[in-house]
C-alpha positions in Angstrom: -9.2 -2.8 1.3 -8.0 0.6 2.2 -6.7 3.5 0.2 -3.3 5.0 1.2 -0.3 6.9 0.0 3.2 5.5 0.0 5.2 8.0 2.1 8.5 6.3 2.5 10.5 3.0 2.7 11.8 0.8 5.5 15.1 -1.0 5.3 15.7 -3.9 7.7 18.9 -5.9 7.3 17.8 -8.3 10.1 14.4 -9.9 9.4 12.5 -13.1 9.3 13.6 -15.4 6.4 10.1 -15.1 4.9 10.6 -11.4 4.4 13.9 -11.7 2.5 13.7 -9.9 -0.8 10.5 -8.1 0.0 10.3 -4.3 -0.4 8.8 -2.5 2.6 6.9 0.8 2.4 5.5 3.2 4.9 1.8 3.9 3.9 -0.5 6.5 5.3 -4.2 5.8 5.0 -6.1 8.5 3.0 -9.6 9.4 1.9 -10.9 8.7 -1.6 -9.3 11.9 -2.9 -5.9 11.1 -1.5 -6.0 13.4 1.5 -4.3 12.0 4.7 -6.8 10.7 7.2 -5.1 7.9 9.2 -2.0 6.6 10.8 1.0 5.0 9.2 1.6 1.2 8.6 4.5 -0.7 7.2 3.4 -2.8 4.2 5.0 -5.3 2.0 4.9 -4.1 -1.6 3.4 -6.9 -3.9 3.1 -4.7 -7.0 6.1 -2.4 -7.3 4.6 0.8 -6.0 6.7 3.9 -5.6 6.9 6.7 -3.0 4.1 9.2 -3.5 1.7 6.8 -5.3 -1.8 6.2 -4.1 -2.3 2.5 -3.4 -4.8 -0.1 -2.2 -3.6 -2.0 0.8 -5.0 -4.7 3.1 -4.2 -5.4 6.7 -4.7 -8.2 9.2 -5.2 -11.8 7.9 -6.1 -10.4 4.4 -2.5 -9.2 4.0 -1.4 -12.9 3.9 -3.5 -13.7 0.9 -1.3 -12.5 -2.0 1.0 -14.9 -3.8 4.1 -13.4 -2.2 2.7 -13.0 1.3 1.0 -16.3 1.8 2.2 -17.8 5.1 4.6 -14.9 5.7 4.5 -12.9 8.9 3.0 -9.6 7.5 0.2 -7.4 8.8 -0.2 -5.1 5.7 0.3 -5.5 2.0 0.1 -3.2 -1.0 -1.8 -5.0 -3.7 -2.6 -2.3 -6.3 -1.5 1.1 -7.5 -4.6 3.4 -8.0 -5.0 5.1 -11.3 -8.4 6.7 -10.6 -11.2 6.9 -8.0 -14.7 7.7 -9.1 -17.6 8.1 -6.6 -21.2 8.7 -7.7 -20.0 9.7 -11.2 -17.4 12.2 -9.9 -13.6 11.6 -10.2 -12.2 12.2 -6.7 -8.6 11.2 -7.7 -6.8 10.8 -11.0 -3.1 9.7 -11.2 -2.8 11.7 -14.4 -3.6 14.9 -12.5 -0.6 14.3 -10.3 2.0 13.7 -13.0 
């Protein structure tokens, strides 16, 4: 699993039938405090994440392991919205601090 921030959405009117009805987001990988550190990926949203939220996402074959992405041609999936990250007893990210 990786941590990232939802930076935007993708709309595709022509797509594989397996992707119909799925929401697509642009996610940028971040560090544990939510600071950008990586490139962008397009990920299927399995949990109802919104733009600006910190999320957990998986890529590669792991992306096809959720209920909605099983046997669907996806390479990344958002599978959780992050509320808090704690490392060695210190909170590095808290969703409540962003509200």
